[in-house]
N, CA, C and O of each residue as an XYZ file, in Angstrom:
472
protein
N     236.437     87.093     16.569
C     236.530     88.150     15.812
C     237.989     88.711     15.850
O     238.666     88.784     16.875
N     238.401     89.114     14.548
C     239.622     89.482     14.234
C     239.648     91.082     14.148
O     238.848     91.693     13.439
N     240.602     91.697     14.904
C     240.796     93.119     14.881
C     241.523     93.662     13.664
O     242.550     93.108     13.274
N     241.012     94.752     13.038
C     241.778     95.122     11.856
C     242.859     96.206     12.366
O     242.547     97.380     12.570
N     244.010     95.755     12.530
C     245.028     96.621     13.040
C     245.486     97.732     12.038
O     246.038     98.738     12.483
N     245.279     97.580     10.740
C     245.486     98.490      9.715
C     244.622     99.664      9.959
O     245.021    100.828      9.983
N     243.409     99.267     10.138
C     242.407    100.417     10.336
C     242.518    101.118     11.621
O     242.287    102.327     11.610
N     242.843    100.532     12.759
C     243.285    101.012     14.066
C     244.412    101.975     13.832
O     244.364    103.102     14.325
N     245.480    101.555     13.060
C     246.647    102.315     12.877
C     246.359    103.610     12.081
O     246.911    104.690     12.290
N     245.408    103.353     11.129
C     245.068    104.668     10.398
C     244.289    105.637     11.259
O     244.450    106.852     11.146
N     243.454    105.103     12.109
C     242.725    106.152     12.950
C     243.671    106.789     14.000
O     243.440    107.929     14.403
N     244.667    106.120     14.424
C     245.642    106.557     15.252
C     246.354    107.785     14.670
O     246.449    108.873     15.238
N     246.911    107.422     13.289
C     247.384    108.420     12.526
C     246.460    109.626     12.385
O     246.898    110.751     12.627
N     245.294    109.448     12.032
C     244.350    110.598     11.740
C     244.322    111.423     12.988
O     244.462    112.646     12.963
N     244.122    110.670     14.171
C     243.923    111.489     15.528
C     245.290    112.378     15.788
O     245.298    113.518     16.250
N     246.455    111.601     15.385
C     247.707    112.381     15.586
C     247.794    113.604     14.741
O     248.211    114.642     15.255
N     247.455    113.575     13.553
C     247.452    114.536     12.577
C     246.448    115.706     12.999
O     246.784    116.886     12.902
N     245.312    115.346     13.431
C     244.397    116.285     13.924
C     244.850    117.188     15.147
O     244.546    118.370     15.305
N     245.669    116.374     16.019
C     246.330    116.932     17.195
C     247.613    117.737     16.816
O     248.329    118.291     17.650
N     247.816    117.743     15.536
C     249.065    118.569     15.053
C     250.180    118.057     15.835
O     250.929    118.812     16.455
N     250.322    116.660     15.819
C     251.647    116.164     16.433
C     252.361    115.288     15.406
O     251.754    114.551     14.629
N     253.658    115.412     15.452
C     254.501    114.373     14.676
C     254.489    113.032     15.460
O     254.123    112.858     16.623
N     254.938    112.178     14.627
C     255.036    110.675     15.155
C     255.979    110.813     16.366
O     255.685    110.222     17.405
N     257.017    111.506     16.294
C     258.131    111.641     17.355
C     257.447    112.162     18.517
O     257.625    111.574     19.583
N     256.676    113.196     18.477
C     256.011    113.879     19.610
C     255.021    112.920     20.291
O     254.998    112.834     21.519
N     254.195    112.191     19.496
C     253.338    111.392     20.061
C     253.929    110.222     20.790
O     253.486    109.776     21.848
N     254.996    109.749     20.116
C     255.686    108.538     20.686
C     256.276    108.864     22.039
O     256.345    107.973     22.885
N     256.736    110.176     22.316
C     257.462    110.689     23.406
C     256.136    110.697     24.510
O     256.200    110.118     25.594
N     254.994    111.415     24.064
C     253.926    111.568     24.996
C     253.380    110.217     25.401
O     252.942    110.126     26.548
N     253.347    109.176     24.626
C     252.843    107.921     24.959
C     253.822    106.858     25.581
O     253.489    105.767     26.043
N     255.053    107.364     25.510
C     256.236    106.523     26.162
C     256.540    105.332     25.166
O     256.761    104.198     25.591
N     256.540    105.636     23.861
C     256.942    104.603     22.881
C     258.160    104.969     22.117
O     258.577    106.122     22.227
N     258.771    104.131     21.365
C     259.734    104.427     20.397
C     259.135    104.915     19.179
O     257.984    104.587     18.889
N     259.854    105.704     18.410
C     259.412    106.138     17.080
C     259.125    105.030     16.225
O     258.102    105.107     15.545
N     259.842    104.017     16.136
C     259.837    102.869     15.360
C     258.426    102.128     15.734
O     257.652    101.760     14.851
N     258.188    101.959     17.018
C     256.906    101.180     17.447
C     255.705    102.075     17.033
O     254.683    101.563     16.576
N     255.844    103.479     17.204
C     254.738    104.370     16.760
C     254.554    104.178     15.410
O     253.390    103.985     15.060
N     255.517    104.184     14.456
C     255.381    103.814     13.209
C     254.549    102.713     12.877
O     253.532    102.780     12.187
N     255.096    101.562     13.469
C     254.464    100.230     13.339
C     253.100    100.179     13.637
O     252.360     99.463     12.963
N     252.666    100.867     14.589
C     251.309    100.858     15.166
C     250.419    101.673     14.075
O     249.286    101.272     13.808
N     250.946    102.789     13.474
C     250.144    103.410     12.563
C     250.059    102.738     11.200
O     249.122    103.019     10.453
N     251.077    101.786     10.811
C     250.932    101.124      9.594
C     250.231     99.733      9.860
O     249.975     99.025      8.886
N     249.949     99.363     10.973
C     249.242     98.260     11.219
C     250.153     97.061     11.357
O     249.643     95.946     11.467
N     251.493     97.215     11.359
C     252.529     96.105     11.285
C     252.862     95.579     12.630
O     253.668     94.667     12.814
N     252.159     96.237     13.627
C     252.316     95.559     15.130
C     250.887     95.661     15.592
O     250.086     96.457     15.103
N     250.608     94.816     16.557
C     249.440     94.844     17.286
C     249.438     95.669     18.413
O     250.404     95.699     19.176
N     248.286     96.442     18.607
C     248.129     97.456     19.567
C     247.454     96.954     20.835
O     246.275     96.603     20.873
N     248.379     96.944     21.980
C     247.781     96.286     23.174
C     246.798     97.383     23.798
O     246.755     98.573     23.487
N     246.078     96.769     24.675
C     244.832     97.700     25.344
C     245.514     98.774     26.057
O     245.105     99.924     25.897
N     246.732     98.484     27.002
C     247.255     99.653     27.737
C     247.862    100.591     26.806
O     247.757    101.779     27.112
N     248.522    100.279     25.653
C     249.142    101.155     24.563
C     247.931    101.935     23.963
O     248.159    103.094     23.615
N     246.817    101.497     23.818
C     245.645    102.083     23.020
C     245.244    103.209     24.015
O     245.128    104.365     23.608
N     245.024    102.872     25.353
C     244.617    103.842     26.403
C     245.735    104.939     26.519
O     245.408    106.106     26.737
N     247.026    104.584     26.380
C     247.996    105.665     26.546
C     247.836    106.546     25.275
O     247.767    107.765     25.429
N     247.777    106.042     24.107
C     247.518    106.865     22.974
C     246.526    107.731     22.840
O     246.642    108.835     22.309
N     245.318    107.183     23.404
C     243.950    107.945     23.499
C     244.211    109.071     24.395
O     243.809    110.181     24.045
N     244.795    108.942     25.438
C     245.069    109.785     26.589
C     245.993    110.880     26.058
O     245.759    112.066     26.287
N     247.058    110.467     25.337
C     247.971    111.386     24.598
C     247.285    112.396     23.509
O     247.588    113.574     23.321
N     246.310    111.650     22.861
C     245.648    112.405     21.812
C     244.406    113.114     22.221
O     243.816    113.858     21.437
N     244.005    112.897     23.423
C     242.725    113.512     24.000
C     241.495    112.818     23.098
O     240.617    113.540     22.626
N     241.493    111.612     22.925
C     240.339    110.928     22.216
C     239.895    109.837     22.934
O     240.634    109.440     23.835
N     238.836    109.254     22.733
C     238.585    107.969     23.393
C     239.066    106.672     22.577
O     239.187    106.721     21.353
N     239.305    105.639     23.234
C     239.611    104.364     22.602
C     238.735    103.931     21.432
O     239.156    103.441     20.384
N     237.317    104.203     21.780
C     236.532    103.659     20.701
C     236.674    104.299     19.395
O     236.210    103.775     18.382
N     237.274    105.374     19.381
C     237.627    106.098     18.118
C     238.667    105.339     17.362
O     238.659    105.363     16.131
N     239.582    104.651     18.050
C     240.561    103.755     17.357
C     239.900    102.470     16.901
O     240.349    101.840     15.943
N     238.859    102.087     17.570
C     238.315    100.608     17.447
C     236.916    100.697     16.653
O     236.276     99.663     16.460
N     236.491    101.833     16.235
C     235.121    101.911     15.639
C     234.868    101.073     14.428
O     233.718    100.708     14.187
N     235.972    100.706     13.564
C     235.961    100.049     12.378
C     235.619     98.688     12.741
O     234.966     98.002     11.955
N     236.061     98.164     14.040
C     235.864     96.712     14.364
C     234.675     96.484     15.258
O     234.389     95.324     15.556
N     233.899     97.572     15.749
C     232.774     97.503     16.574
C     231.556     97.710     15.809
O     231.486     98.633     14.998
N     230.501     96.833     16.034
C     229.239     96.992     15.240
C     228.493     98.268     15.691
O     227.960     98.957     14.823
N     228.429     98.582     16.824
C     227.624     99.830     17.395
C     228.730    101.092     17.750
O     229.216    101.393     18.840
N     228.903    101.612     16.615
C     229.777    102.768     16.633
C     229.101    103.979     15.873
O     229.715    104.615     15.016
N     227.898    104.236     16.212
C     227.175    105.394     15.544
C     227.694    106.766     16.057
O     227.827    107.680     15.244
N     227.962    106.931     17.234
C     228.309    108.067     17.921
C     229.779    108.441     17.227
O     229.941    109.596     16.835
N     230.735    107.567     17.091
C     231.923    107.829     16.645
C     231.872    108.302     15.026
O     232.488    109.272     14.583
N     231.060    107.465     14.289
C     230.994    107.882     12.900
C     230.153    109.120     12.653
O     230.397    109.725     11.610
N     229.182    109.602     13.462
C     228.370    110.625     13.422
C     229.180    111.889     13.686
O     228.985    112.930     13.059
N     230.164    111.742     14.714
C     231.013    112.809     15.003
C     232.074    112.925     13.852
O     232.499    114.034     13.528
N     232.449    111.911     13.309
C     233.499    112.013     12.116
C     232.811    112.695     10.964
O     233.431    113.553     10.336
N     231.497    112.357     10.619
C     230.751    113.065      9.561
C     230.593    114.497      9.855
O     230.692    115.312      8.938
N     230.354    114.866     11.063
C     230.192    116.340     11.468
C     231.504    117.030     11.199
O     231.487    118.151     10.690
N     232.683    116.414     11.517
C     234.039    117.084     11.410
C     234.335    117.239      9.867
O     234.979    118.190      9.423
N     233.850    116.302      9.140
C     234.018    116.389      7.734
C     233.299    117.559      7.042
O     233.761    118.216      6.109
N     232.190    117.715      7.586
C     231.300    119.040      7.154
C     231.749    120.387      7.595
O     231.494    121.407      6.954
N     232.412    120.367      8.685
C     232.792    121.729      9.401
C     233.261    122.656      8.558
O     232.767    123.777      8.681
N     234.237    122.471      7.576
C     234.876    123.513      6.792
C     234.286    123.520      5.406
O     234.942    123.973      4.469
N     233.053    123.030      5.236
C     232.362    123.087      3.956
C     231.648    124.463      3.718
O     231.069    125.079      4.613
N     231.750    124.877      2.415
C     230.761    126.023      2.141
C     229.491    125.419      1.832
O     229.286    124.206      1.806
N     228.563    126.417      1.576
C     227.088    126.291      1.288
C     226.964    125.171      0.172
O     226.339    124.128      0.361
N     227.580    125.466     -0.936
C     227.747    124.516     -2.145
C     228.056    123.209     -1.798
O     227.341    122.252     -2.098
N     229.180    123.126     -1.127
C     229.644    121.650     -0.825
C     228.603    121.007      0.079
O     228.346    119.822     -0.130
N     228.075    121.546      0.901
C     227.025    121.115      2.055
C     225.796    120.585      1.244
O     225.219    119.540      1.545
N     225.447    121.363      0.219
C     224.351    121.037     -0.457
C     224.646    119.652     -1.255
O     223.881    118.689     -1.201
N     225.821    119.674     -1.982
C     226.193    118.512     -2.796
C     226.324    117.358     -1.987
O     225.777    116.304     -2.311
N     227.116    117.491     -0.790
C     227.304    116.259      0.070
C     225.993    115.790      0.678
O     225.821    114.580      0.822
N     225.043    116.669      1.050
C     223.714    116.146      1.621
C     223.026    115.488      0.505
O     222.461    114.436      0.806
N     222.943    115.892     -0.787
C     222.446    115.176     -1.820
C     223.049    113.758     -1.913
O     222.312    112.772     -1.879
N     224.318    113.661     -2.025
C     224.808    112.461     -2.025
C     224.616    111.592     -0.804
O     224.479    110.377     -0.949
N     224.601    112.110      0.302
C     224.189    111.281      1.418
C     222.842    110.696      1.304
O     222.623    109.498      1.482
N     221.887    111.623      0.984
C     220.427    111.026      0.694
C     220.391    110.010     -0.297
O     219.664    109.026     -0.164
N     221.108    110.176     -1.254
C     221.050    109.118     -2.375
C     221.594    107.724     -1.877
O     221.077    106.641     -2.153
N     222.620    107.900     -1.166
C     223.365    106.748     -0.691
C     222.570    105.913      0.377
O     222.623    104.685      0.445
N     221.792    106.760      1.244
C     221.030    106.288      2.270
C     219.782    105.568      1.607
O     219.426    104.448      1.972
N     219.194    106.227      0.689
C     218.105    105.582     -0.114
C     218.353    104.403     -0.675
O     217.488    103.529     -0.634
N     219.604    104.180     -1.305
C     220.083    103.042     -1.970
C     220.324    101.869     -0.926
O     219.981    100.716     -1.186
N     220.900    102.207      0.204
C     221.281    101.375      1.188
C     219.836    100.742      1.756
O     219.701     99.525      1.890
N     218.994    101.497      2.008
C     217.584    101.012      2.580
C     216.826    100.177      1.401
O     216.164     99.162      1.614
N     217.011    100.708      0.264
C     216.336     99.814     -0.939
C     216.999     98.398     -0.853
O     216.297     97.394     -0.736
N     218.210     98.343     -0.905
C     218.992     97.257     -1.087
C     218.582     96.182      0.116
O     218.302     95.004     -0.106
N     218.596     96.804      1.432
C     218.379     96.019      2.580
C     216.953     95.488      2.405
O     216.782     94.335      2.803
N     215.806     96.184      1.832
C     214.641     95.567      1.798
C     214.588     94.558      0.767
O     213.816     93.609      0.903
N     215.423     94.679     -0.378
C     215.372     93.571     -1.361
C     216.044     92.313     -0.688
O     215.509     91.210     -0.797
N     217.095     92.466     -0.066
C     217.672     91.234      0.809
C     216.630     90.581      1.648
O     216.444     89.366      1.581
N     215.919     91.388      2.467
C     215.049     90.803      3.371
C     213.931     90.126      2.516
O     213.391     89.130      2.998
N     213.575     90.529      1.417
C     212.532     89.833      0.686
C     212.946     88.476      0.104
O     212.082     87.693     -0.293
N     214.201     88.196      0.050
C     214.703     86.985     -0.587
C     214.519     85.801      0.379
O     214.877     84.671      0.046
């Protein structure tokens, strides 16, 4: 199995932005150079397990938050992400997004049943 280091880097960057940290501040907290931090976020360098743990601790997140795009069973991470996306929505936005989610879910399940029938 190949890890998607660009997706991992993107999730590190999202967690950094949520924590309201600059690349420089996170690099310092995690004991990295700013260049290495930038390369991790862009996926231009592979992230070691010790570095993933160091970044997760510095950002107060779990390592699975970085890896969820590469792991099959990541329901908890994606559920939490969906909840965060909805937090600042008003009533109208919630209604529209719920309708979209219902339609997408129905389509996914319908397509899954069609594939199983083949």
